[in-house]
N, CA, C and O atoms as a GROMACS GRO file, in nm:
protein
  520
    1MET      N    1   1.360  -2.152  -1.072
    1MET     CA    2   1.340  -2.053  -0.969
    1MET      C    3   1.444  -2.072  -0.860
    1MET      O    4   1.465  -2.184  -0.813
    2GLU      N    5   1.510  -1.964  -0.822
    2GLU     CA    6   1.614  -1.971  -0.721
    2GLU      C    7   1.552  -1.986  -0.583
    2GLU      O    8   1.456  -1.917  -0.548
    3GLU      N    9   1.609  -2.077  -0.504
    3GLU     CA   10   1.557  -2.099  -0.369
    3GLU      C   11   1.612  -1.993  -0.275
    3GLU      O   12   1.732  -1.964  -0.277
    4ARG      N   13   1.526  -1.937  -0.194
    4ARG     CA   14   1.566  -1.835  -0.095
    4ARG      C   15   1.637  -1.903   0.021
    4ARG      O   16   1.605  -2.016   0.056
    5PRO      N   17   1.734  -1.834   0.081
    5PRO     CA   18   1.801  -1.892   0.198
    5PRO      C   19   1.703  -1.914   0.312
    5PRO      O   20   1.612  -1.833   0.334
    6LYS      N   21   1.721  -2.021   0.384
    6LYS     CA   22   1.638  -2.050   0.501
    6LYS      C   23   1.698  -1.980   0.622
    6LYS      O   24   1.819  -1.979   0.640
    7PHE      N   25   1.613  -1.923   0.705
    7PHE     CA   26   1.661  -1.860   0.827
    7PHE      C   27   1.551  -1.860   0.932
    7PHE      O   28   1.433  -1.868   0.900
    8ARG      N   29   1.593  -1.852   1.055
    8ARG     CA   30   1.498  -1.840   1.165
    8ARG      C   31   1.473  -1.692   1.187
    8ARG      O   32   1.567  -1.612   1.186
    9VAL      N   33   1.350  -1.654   1.206
    9VAL     CA   34   1.315  -1.515   1.228
    9VAL      C   35   1.389  -1.459   1.348
    9VAL      O   36   1.430  -1.342   1.347
   10LEU      N   37   1.406  -1.539   1.453
   10LEU     CA   38   1.463  -1.487   1.577
   10LEU      C   39   1.610  -1.447   1.568
   10LEU      O   40   1.659  -1.376   1.656
   11SER      N   41   1.682  -1.490   1.467
   11SER     CA   42   1.823  -1.452   1.458
   11SER      C   43   1.863  -1.409   1.318
   11SER      O   44   1.982  -1.392   1.291
   12ALA      N   45   1.769  -1.391   1.231
   12ALA     CA   46   1.798  -1.361   1.091
   12ALA      C   47   1.875  -1.232   1.071
   12ALA      O   48   1.951  -1.219   0.976
   13LEU      N   49   1.856  -1.135   1.159
   13LEU     CA   50   1.916  -1.003   1.140
   13LEU      C   51   2.022  -0.970   1.245
   13LEU      O   52   2.048  -0.852   1.272
   14ASP      N   53   2.082  -1.072   1.304
   14ASP     CA   54   2.187  -1.047   1.404
   14ASP      C   55   2.292  -0.952   1.349
   14ASP      O   56   2.350  -0.975   1.243
   15GLY      N   57   2.316  -0.844   1.423
   15GLY     CA   58   2.419  -0.749   1.385
   15GLY      C   59   2.380  -0.646   1.282
   15GLY      O   60   2.459  -0.557   1.251
   16VAL      N   61   2.260  -0.654   1.228
   16VAL     CA   62   2.215  -0.558   1.126
   16VAL      C   63   2.161  -0.433   1.196
   16VAL      O   64   2.080  -0.441   1.288
   17ARG      N   65   2.209  -0.318   1.151
   17ARG     CA   66   2.167  -0.189   1.208
   17ARG      C   67   2.062  -0.128   1.115
   17ARG      O   68   2.086  -0.107   0.996
   18VAL      N   69   1.942  -0.099   1.171
   18VAL     CA   70   1.827  -0.057   1.091
   18VAL      C   71   1.772   0.078   1.139
   18VAL      O   72   1.760   0.103   1.259
   19LEU      N   73   1.739   0.162   1.042
   19LEU     CA   74   1.668   0.288   1.067
   19LEU      C   75   1.521   0.266   1.035
   19LEU      O   76   1.487   0.215   0.928
   20LEU      N   77   1.433   0.304   1.127
   20LEU     CA   78   1.288   0.293   1.108
   20LEU      C   79   1.228   0.432   1.098
   20LEU      O   80   1.260   0.520   1.179
   21VAL      N   81   1.141   0.454   1.000
   21VAL     CA   82   1.077   0.583   0.983
   21VAL      C   83   0.928   0.560   0.962
   21VAL      O   84   0.884   0.509   0.859
   22GLU      N   85   0.851   0.598   1.063
   22GLU     CA   86   0.706   0.574   1.066
   22GLU      C   87   0.643   0.674   1.161
   22GLU      O   88   0.691   0.689   1.273
   23ASP      N   89   0.537   0.743   1.118
   23ASP     CA   90   0.478   0.844   1.205
   23ASP      C   91   0.374   0.790   1.302
   23ASP      O   92   0.341   0.857   1.400
   24ASP      N   93   0.322   0.671   1.278
   24ASP     CA   94   0.224   0.612   1.368
   24ASP      C   95   0.297   0.541   1.482
   24ASP      O   96   0.373   0.447   1.460
   25PHE      N   97   0.273   0.587   1.605
   25PHE     CA   98   0.345   0.534   1.721
   25PHE      C   99   0.330   0.383   1.737
   25PHE      O  100   0.429   0.314   1.763
   26LEU      N  101   0.209   0.331   1.720
   26LEU     CA  102   0.187   0.187   1.740
   26LEU      C  103   0.258   0.104   1.633
   26LEU      O  104   0.317   0.000   1.664
   27ILE      N  105   0.252   0.150   1.510
   27ILE     CA  106   0.320   0.077   1.402
   27ILE      C  107   0.471   0.084   1.422
   27ILE      O  108   0.541  -0.016   1.402
   28LEU      N  109   0.522   0.200   1.461
   28LEU     CA  110   0.664   0.215   1.486
   28LEU      C  111   0.710   0.123   1.599
   28LEU      O  112   0.815   0.060   1.590
   29THR      N  113   0.632   0.116   1.704
   29THR     CA  114   0.664   0.028   1.817
   29THR      C  115   0.664  -0.118   1.772
   29THR      O  116   0.751  -0.195   1.812
   30GLU      N  117   0.568  -0.154   1.690
   30GLU     CA  118   0.562  -0.291   1.638
   30GLU      C  119   0.684  -0.322   1.551
   30GLU      O  120   0.742  -0.430   1.561
   31LEU      N  121   0.723  -0.227   1.466
   31LEU     CA  122   0.842  -0.246   1.383
   31LEU      C  123   0.968  -0.265   1.468
   31LEU      O  124   1.051  -0.351   1.440
   32GLU      N  125   0.979  -0.183   1.572
   32GLU     CA  126   1.094  -0.197   1.663
   32GLU      C  127   1.097  -0.338   1.722
   32GLU      O  128   1.202  -0.403   1.723
   33PHE      N  129   0.984  -0.384   1.771
   33PHE     CA  130   0.976  -0.516   1.831
   33PHE      C  131   1.014  -0.625   1.730
   33PHE      O  132   1.093  -0.714   1.762
   34ILE      N  133   0.960  -0.617   1.611
   34ILE     CA  134   0.987  -0.717   1.508
   34ILE      C  135   1.135  -0.721   1.472
   34ILE      O  136   1.195  -0.828   1.465
   35MET      N  137   1.193  -0.605   1.450
   35MET     CA  138   1.334  -0.600   1.411
   35MET      C  139   1.425  -0.646   1.525
   35MET      O  140   1.520  -0.722   1.502
   36GLU      N  141   1.398  -0.601   1.646
   36GLU     CA  142   1.480  -0.642   1.760
   36GLU      C  143   1.465  -0.791   1.787
   36GLU      O  144   1.562  -0.858   1.824
   37ASP      N  145   1.344  -0.843   1.770
   37ASP     CA  146   1.319  -0.984   1.789
   37ASP      C  147   1.399  -1.069   1.690
   37ASP      O  148   1.434  -1.183   1.719
   38ALA      N  149   1.426  -1.012   1.574
   38ALA     CA  150   1.504  -1.082   1.471
   38ALA      C  151   1.654  -1.058   1.488
   38ALA      O  152   1.734  -1.108   1.408
   39GLY      N  153   1.692  -0.982   1.591
   39GLY     CA  154   1.832  -0.961   1.620
   39GLY      C  155   1.890  -0.829   1.572
   39GLY      O  156   2.008  -0.802   1.594
   40ALA      N  157   1.809  -0.747   1.507
   40ALA     CA  158   1.859  -0.619   1.454
   40ALA      C  159   1.878  -0.517   1.566
   40ALA      O  160   1.814  -0.525   1.671
   41GLU      N  161   1.966  -0.423   1.541
   41GLU     CA  162   1.985  -0.308   1.630
   41GLU      C  163   1.917  -0.188   1.565
   41GLU      O  164   1.942  -0.158   1.448
   42ILE      N  165   1.834  -0.120   1.639
   42ILE     CA  166   1.763  -0.003   1.588
   42ILE      C  167   1.850   0.121   1.611
   42ILE      O  168   1.880   0.156   1.725
   43VAL      N  169   1.891   0.186   1.503
   43VAL     CA  170   1.974   0.307   1.516
   43VAL      C  171   1.887   0.431   1.531
   43VAL      O  172   1.934   0.535   1.578
   44GLY      N  173   1.763   0.420   1.492
   44GLY     CA  174   1.668   0.530   1.506
   44GLY      C  175   1.528   0.483   1.477
   44GLY      O  176   1.505   0.410   1.380
   45ALA      N  177   1.436   0.524   1.560
   45ALA     CA  178   1.293   0.498   1.540
   45ALA      C  179   1.231   0.637   1.527
   45ALA      O  180   1.192   0.698   1.627
   46CYS      N  181   1.222   0.685   1.404
   46CYS     CA  182   1.190   0.826   1.379
   46CYS      C  183   1.045   0.845   1.338
   46CYS      O  184   0.988   0.767   1.261
   47ARG      N  185   0.988   0.952   1.392
   47ARG     CA  186   0.850   0.987   1.357
   47ARG      C  187   0.843   1.114   1.273
   47ARG      O  188   0.735   1.159   1.238
   48THR      N  189   0.960   1.171   1.241
   48THR     CA  190   0.964   1.289   1.153
   48THR      C  191   1.075   1.272   1.050
   48THR      O  192   1.172   1.200   1.072
   49ILE      N  193   1.059   1.339   0.937
   49ILE     CA  194   1.159   1.337   0.831
   49ILE      C  195   1.287   1.406   0.880
   49ILE      O  196   1.397   1.358   0.852
   50THR      N  197   1.272   1.515   0.951
   50THR     CA  198   1.389   1.590   1.001
   50THR      C  199   1.476   1.501   1.090
   50THR      O  200   1.598   1.496   1.072
   51GLU      N  201   1.415   1.432   1.182
   51GLU     CA  202   1.489   1.342   1.272
   51GLU      C  203   1.558   1.231   1.192
   51GLU      O  204   1.674   1.198   1.217
   52ALA      N  205   1.487   1.174   1.096
   52ALA     CA  206   1.543   1.066   1.015
   52ALA      C  207   1.659   1.115   0.928
   52ALA      O  208   1.759   1.044   0.913
   53LEU      N  209   1.648   1.234   0.873
   53LEU     CA  210   1.756   1.288   0.792
   53LEU      C  211   1.883   1.311   0.873
   53LEU      O  212   1.993   1.288   0.823
   54LEU      N  213   1.868   1.355   0.997
   54LEU     CA  214   1.985   1.373   1.083
   54LEU      C  215   2.060   1.241   1.103
   54LEU      O  216   2.183   1.237   1.098
   55ILE      N  217   1.986   1.136   1.124
   55ILE     CA  218   2.048   1.004   1.142
   55ILE      C  219   2.104   0.954   1.009
   55ILE      O  220   2.214   0.897   1.005
   56ALA      N  221   2.029   0.974   0.902
   56ALA     CA  222   2.071   0.926   0.770
   56ALA      C  223   2.201   0.989   0.725
   56ALA      O  224   2.284   0.922   0.663
   57LYS      N  225   2.221   1.116   0.754
   57LYS     CA  226   2.343   1.185   0.712
   57LYS      C  227   2.468   1.125   0.776
   57LYS      O  228   2.577   1.135   0.719
   58LYS      N  229   2.453   1.062   0.893
   58LYS     CA  230   2.566   0.993   0.956
   58LYS      C  231   2.597   0.862   0.884
   58LYS      O  232   2.712   0.819   0.878
   59GLY      N  233   2.492   0.800   0.830
   59GLY     CA  234   2.509   0.680   0.749
   59GLY      C  235   2.564   0.558   0.820
   59GLY      O  236   2.618   0.469   0.754
   60ASP      N  237   2.553   0.551   0.949
   60ASP     CA  238   2.611   0.442   1.025
   60ASP      C  239   2.510   0.330   1.050
   60ASP      O  240   2.486   0.291   1.164
   61PHE      N  241   2.450   0.279   0.943
   61PHE     CA  242   2.354   0.169   0.954
   61PHE      C  243   2.347   0.095   0.821
   61PHE      O  244   2.400   0.140   0.720
   62ASP      N  245   2.281  -0.019   0.824
   62ASP     CA  246   2.283  -0.111   0.710
   62ASP      C  247   2.161  -0.104   0.619
   62ASP      O  248   2.171  -0.133   0.500
   63ALA      N  249   2.045  -0.065   0.674
   63ALA     CA  250   1.921  -0.066   0.597
   63ALA      C  251   1.817   0.021   0.665
   63ALA      O  252   1.832   0.060   0.780
   64ALA      N  253   1.711   0.052   0.590
   64ALA     CA  254   1.603   0.134   0.646
   64ALA      C  255   1.467   0.082   0.600
   64ALA      O  256   1.452   0.026   0.491
   65ILE      N  257   1.370   0.102   0.688
   65ILE     CA  258   1.230   0.075   0.656
   65ILE      C  259   1.159   0.209   0.662
   65ILE      O  260   1.160   0.276   0.766
   66LEU      N  261   1.098   0.249   0.551
   66LEU     CA  262   1.037   0.382   0.541
   66LEU      C  263   0.889   0.375   0.511
   66LEU      O  264   0.847   0.304   0.420
   67ASP      N  265   0.810   0.449   0.588
   67ASP     CA  266   0.673   0.474   0.547
   67ASP      C  267   0.683   0.580   0.437
   67ASP      O  268   0.775   0.662   0.440
   68VAL      N  269   0.594   0.580   0.342
   68VAL     CA  270   0.601   0.675   0.230
   68VAL      C  271   0.560   0.815   0.274
   68VAL      O  272   0.619   0.914   0.231
   69ARG      N  273   0.459   0.822   0.358
   69ARG     CA  274   0.410   0.952   0.406
   69ARG      C  275   0.428   0.963   0.556
   69ARG      O  276   0.386   0.876   0.633
   70ILE      N  277   0.492   1.070   0.597
   70ILE     CA  278   0.511   1.099   0.738
   70ILE      C  279   0.436   1.229   0.764
   70ILE      O  280   0.484   1.338   0.730
   71GLY      N  281   0.319   1.216   0.825
   71GLY     CA  282   0.232   1.332   0.837
   71GLY      C  283   0.191   1.376   0.697
   71GLY      O  284   0.142   1.296   0.618
   72SER      N  285   0.211   1.504   0.668
   72SER     CA  286   0.174   1.556   0.535
   72SER      C  287   0.293   1.557   0.438
   72SER      O  288   0.281   1.604   0.325
   73LYS      N  289   0.408   1.506   0.483
   73LYS     CA  290   0.528   1.507   0.400
   73LYS      C  291   0.558   1.367   0.346
   73LYS      O  292   0.512   1.266   0.400
   74THR      N  293   0.636   1.365   0.238
   74THR     CA  294   0.680   1.236   0.185
   74THR      C  295   0.824   1.211   0.227
   74THR      O  296   0.895   1.302   0.269
   75VAL      N  297   0.866   1.086   0.216
   75VAL     CA  298   1.003   1.050   0.251
   75VAL      C  299   1.098   1.068   0.132
   75VAL      O  300   1.210   1.018   0.135
   76GLY      N  301   1.053   1.138   0.029
   76GLY     CA  302   1.136   1.160  -0.089
   76GLY      C  303   1.277   1.210  -0.057
   76GLY      O  304   1.374   1.150  -0.104
   77PRO      N  305   1.292   1.318   0.022
   77PRO     CA  306   1.427   1.366   0.054
   77PRO      C  307   1.511   1.262   0.128
   77PRO      O  308   1.632   1.252   0.106
   78LEU      N  309   1.449   1.186   0.214
   78LEU     CA  310   1.520   1.081   0.288
   78LEU      C  311   1.560   0.967   0.194
   78LEU      O  312   1.672   0.919   0.200
   79ALA      N  313   1.469   0.926   0.108
   79ALA     CA  314   1.500   0.821   0.010
   79ALA      C  315   1.616   0.865  -0.079
   79ALA      O  316   1.703   0.785  -0.113
   80GLN      N  317   1.617   0.991  -0.117
   80GLN     CA  318   1.726   1.044  -0.199
   80GLN      C  319   1.859   1.037  -0.123
   80GLN      O  320   1.960   0.995  -0.179
   81GLU      N  321   1.859   1.079   0.002
   81GLU     CA  322   1.980   1.074   0.085
   81GLU      C  323   2.032   0.931   0.099
   81GLU      O  324   2.152   0.906   0.085
   82LEU      N  325   1.943   0.838   0.126
   82LEU     CA  326   1.983   0.698   0.141
   82LEU      C  327   2.038   0.643   0.009
   82LEU      O  328   2.136   0.570   0.008
   83SER      N  329   1.973   0.678  -0.100
   83SER     CA  330   2.019   0.633  -0.232
   83SER      C  331   2.159   0.685  -0.262
   83SER      O  332   2.244   0.611  -0.311
   84GLU      N  333   2.182   0.811  -0.233
   84GLU     CA  334   2.313   0.871  -0.258
   84GLU      C  335   2.422   0.804  -0.175
   84GLU      O  336   2.537   0.796  -0.219
   85GLN      N  337   2.387   0.757  -0.057
   85GLN     CA  338   2.484   0.690   0.030
   85GLN      C  339   2.495   0.540   0.004
   85GLN      O  340   2.581   0.472   0.060
   86GLY      N  341   2.406   0.490  -0.081
   86GLY     CA  342   2.408   0.346  -0.110
   86GLY      C  343   2.351   0.260   0.001
   86GLY      O  344   2.383   0.142   0.011
   87ILE      N  345   2.267   0.320   0.084
   87ILE     CA  346   2.203   0.245   0.194
   87ILE      C  347   2.070   0.190   0.144
   87ILE      O  348   1.982   0.267   0.103
   88PRO      N  349   2.053   0.059   0.146
   88PRO     CA  350   1.929   0.001   0.093
   88PRO      C  351   1.810   0.027   0.185
   88PRO      O  352   1.825   0.039   0.307
   89PHE      N  353   1.693   0.034   0.125
   89PHE     CA  354   1.572   0.056   0.203
   89PHE      C  355   1.453  -0.008   0.134
   89PHE      O  356   1.454  -0.037   0.014
   90ILE      N  357   1.349  -0.030   0.213
   90ILE     CA  358   1.220  -0.075   0.162
   90ILE      C  359   1.115   0.025   0.207
   90ILE      O  360   1.135   0.099   0.303
   91PHE      N  361   1.004   0.026   0.136
   91PHE     CA  362   0.889   0.105   0.176
   91PHE      C  363   0.791   0.013   0.248
   91PHE      O  364   0.758  -0.095   0.198
   92TYR      N  365   0.744   0.055   0.364
   92TYR     CA  366   0.640  -0.016   0.439
   92TYR      C  367   0.526   0.083   0.450
   92TYR      O  368   0.531   0.176   0.530
   93THR      N  369   0.423   0.062   0.370
   93THR     CA  370   0.326   0.169   0.353
   93THR      C  371   0.184   0.120   0.327
   93THR      O  372   0.162   0.008   0.282
   94GLY      N  373   0.091   0.208   0.357
   94GLY     CA  374  -0.048   0.186   0.323
   94GLY      C  375  -0.080   0.254   0.191
   94GLY      O  376  -0.189   0.236   0.136
   95GLN      N  377   0.015   0.333   0.140
   95GLN     CA  378  -0.001   0.396   0.008
   95GLN      C  379   0.015   0.286  -0.095
   95GLN      O  380   0.053   0.174  -0.061
   96GLY      N  381  -0.013   0.314  -0.216
   96GLY     CA  382   0.005   0.212  -0.319
   96GLY      C  383   0.132   0.236  -0.398
   96GLY      O  384   0.201   0.336  -0.378
   97SER      N  385   0.162   0.145  -0.486
   97SER     CA  386   0.279   0.161  -0.570
   97SER      C  387   0.260   0.275  -0.670
   97SER      O  388   0.354   0.314  -0.738
   98SER      N  389   0.138   0.328  -0.678
   98SER     CA  390   0.112   0.441  -0.769
   98SER      C  391   0.156   0.574  -0.706
   98SER      O  392   0.158   0.676  -0.775
   99ASP      N  393   0.190   0.574  -0.579
   99ASP     CA  394   0.239   0.695  -0.514
   99ASP      C  395   0.366   0.742  -0.584
   99ASP      O  396   0.449   0.660  -0.622
  100LEU      N  397   0.380   0.871  -0.603
  100LEU     CA  398   0.494   0.928  -0.676
  100LEU      C  399   0.627   0.889  -0.613
  100LEU      O  400   0.722   0.860  -0.685
  101VAL      N  401   0.635   0.887  -0.481
  101VAL     CA  402   0.761   0.848  -0.415
  101VAL      C  403   0.796   0.705  -0.452
  101VAL      O  404   0.912   0.676  -0.483
  102CYS      N  405   0.700   0.616  -0.450
  102CYS     CA  406   0.725   0.477  -0.487
  102CYS      C  407   0.766   0.466  -0.633
  102CYS      O  408   0.852   0.386  -0.668
  103GLN      N  409   0.705   0.546  -0.718
  103GLN     CA  410   0.740   0.546  -0.860
  103GLN      C  411   0.882   0.596  -0.883
  103GLN      O  412   0.952   0.545  -0.971
  104ASN      N  413   0.926   0.695  -0.805
  104ASN     CA  414   1.061   0.748  -0.821
  104ASN      C  415   1.167   0.646  -0.782
  104ASN      O  416   1.280   0.651  -0.832
  105TRP      N  417   1.133   0.555  -0.696
  105TRP     CA  418   1.225   0.448  -0.655
  105TRP      C  419   1.158   0.314  -0.683
  105TRP      O  420   1.143   0.230  -0.593
  106ALA      N  421   1.118   0.296  -0.806
  106ALA     CA  422   1.040   0.178  -0.846
  106ALA      C  423   1.115   0.047  -0.823
  106ALA      O  424   1.052  -0.058  -0.811
  107GLU      N  425   1.247   0.052  -0.818
  107GLU     CA  426   1.325  -0.071  -0.795
  107GLU      C  427   1.322  -0.115  -0.650
  107GLU      O  428   1.367  -0.225  -0.618
  108ARG      N  429   1.271  -0.031  -0.562
  108ARG     CA  430   1.266  -0.063  -0.419
  108ARG      C  431   1.142  -0.147  -0.389
  108ARG      O  432   1.036  -0.127  -0.447
  109ARG      N  433   1.160  -0.239  -0.298
  109ARG     CA  434   1.050  -0.327  -0.258
  109ARG      C  435   0.948  -0.249  -0.176
  109ARG      O  436   0.984  -0.164  -0.096
  110ILE      N  437   0.822  -0.279  -0.198
  110ILE     CA  438   0.712  -0.218  -0.123
  110ILE      C  439   0.642  -0.330  -0.046
  110ILE      O  440   0.597  -0.428  -0.103
  111ILE      N  441   0.634  -0.311   0.085
  111ILE     CA  442   0.561  -0.404   0.172
  111ILE      C  443   0.435  -0.331   0.216
  111ILE      O  444   0.442  -0.223   0.275
  112ALA      N  445   0.320  -0.391   0.187
  112ALA     CA  446   0.192  -0.328   0.222
  112ALA      C  447   0.161  -0.352   0.369
  112ALA      O  448   0.180  -0.462   0.422
  113LYS      N  449   0.111  -0.247   0.433
  113LYS     CA  450   0.065  -0.258   0.572
  113LYS      C  451  -0.072  -0.322   0.574
  113LYS      O  452  -0.151  -0.298   0.484
  114PRO      N  453  -0.101  -0.402   0.672
  114PRO     CA  454  -0.010  -0.462   0.769
  114PRO      C  455   0.061  -0.581   0.705
  114PRO      O  456   0.009  -0.641   0.611
  115ALA      N  457   0.177  -0.615   0.756
  115ALA     CA  458   0.253  -0.729   0.703
  115ALA      C  459   0.289  -0.824   0.816
  115ALA      O  460   0.293  -0.786   0.933
  116ARG      N  461   0.313  -0.947   0.779
  116ARG     CA  462   0.355  -1.047   0.876
  116ARG      C  463   0.500  -1.021   0.917
  116ARG      O  464   0.580  -0.969   0.838
  117GLN      N  465   0.533  -1.058   1.038
  117GLN     CA  466   0.669  -1.042   1.089
  117GLN      C  467   0.770  -1.105   0.994
  117GLN      O  468   0.870  -1.042   0.960
  118ARG      N  469   0.745  -1.224   0.952
  118ARG     CA  470   0.836  -1.296   0.863
  118ARG      C  471   0.860  -1.220   0.734
  118ARG      O  472   0.972  -1.217   0.684
  119ASP      N  473   0.757  -1.157   0.678
  119ASP     CA  474   0.772  -1.083   0.553
  119ASP      C  475   0.863  -0.961   0.571
  119ASP      O  476   0.946  -0.932   0.485
  120LEU      N  477   0.846  -0.891   0.683
  120LEU     CA  478   0.931  -0.774   0.709
  120LEU      C  479   1.076  -0.815   0.733
  120LEU      O  480   1.168  -0.753   0.680
  121VAL      N  481   1.096  -0.918   0.812
  121VAL     CA  482   1.231  -0.965   0.840
  121VAL      C  483   1.297  -1.014   0.712
  121VAL      O  484   1.413  -0.984   0.685
  122SER      N  485   1.223  -1.089   0.634
  122SER     CA  486   1.274  -1.142   0.508
  122SER      C  487   1.316  -1.028   0.413
  122SER      O  488   1.419  -1.037   0.346
  123ALA      N  489   1.234  -0.923   0.408
  123ALA     CA  490   1.265  -0.810   0.320
  123ALA      C  491   1.395  -0.741   0.361
  123ALA      O  492   1.477  -0.707   0.275
  124VAL      N  493   1.415  -0.721   0.490
  124VAL     CA  494   1.539  -0.658   0.538
  124VAL      C  495   1.656  -0.753   0.518
  124VAL      O  496   1.765  -0.711   0.479
  125PHE      N  497   1.634  -0.881   0.544
  125PHE     CA  498   1.738  -0.982   0.521
  125PHE      C  499   1.784  -0.977   0.375
  125PHE      O  500   1.904  -0.979   0.348
  126ASP      N  501   1.690  -0.972   0.283
  126ASP     CA  502   1.723  -0.966   0.140
  126ASP      C  503   1.804  -0.840   0.106
  126ASP      O  504   1.892  -0.844   0.020
  127LEU      N  505   1.774  -0.730   0.175
  127LEU     CA  506   1.847  -0.605   0.149
  127LEU      C  507   1.995  -0.617   0.186
  127LEU      O  508   2.082  -0.569   0.112
  128VAL      N  509   2.023  -0.681   0.298
  128VAL     CA  510   2.159  -0.678   0.350
  128VAL      C  511   2.237  -0.809   0.336
  128VAL      O  512   2.360  -0.808   0.338
  129LYS      N  513   2.167  -0.918   0.321
  129LYS     CA  514   2.238  -1.046   0.318
  129LYS      C  515   2.199  -1.132   0.198
  129LYS      O  516   2.262  -1.235   0.172
  130GLY      N  517   2.096  -1.091   0.127
  130GLY     CA  518   2.044  -1.175   0.020
  130GLY      C  519   2.120  -1.169  -0.108
  130GLY      O  520   2.083  -1.236  -0.205
   0.00000   0.00000   0.00000
């Protein structure tokens, strides 16, 4: 079994630019705090697919954390845009892996809500530096 790199949560994501997409204000705020605490720069904290797509089309970031459902919509179009640009992302969701969006991107990591800070930081770290 390959050993994972050791890192401190407080500086693990120094210089990493992250897009956050979550419709729940409290969860989004918590994600912002966790990522910033780990040294990441938030390029967008989006509560709508439209807002996230505008940022995604610019592509000036390293990774994304996506909730699967934003209101009554799925992040499918956003996941497609990120995939086409080669920008890695994870799903942070209360939905299950049986959700169609998760199935369409089955190779993407799914982090179940709620998650520990270390698990979220580690997942983003693996996307960009692992």
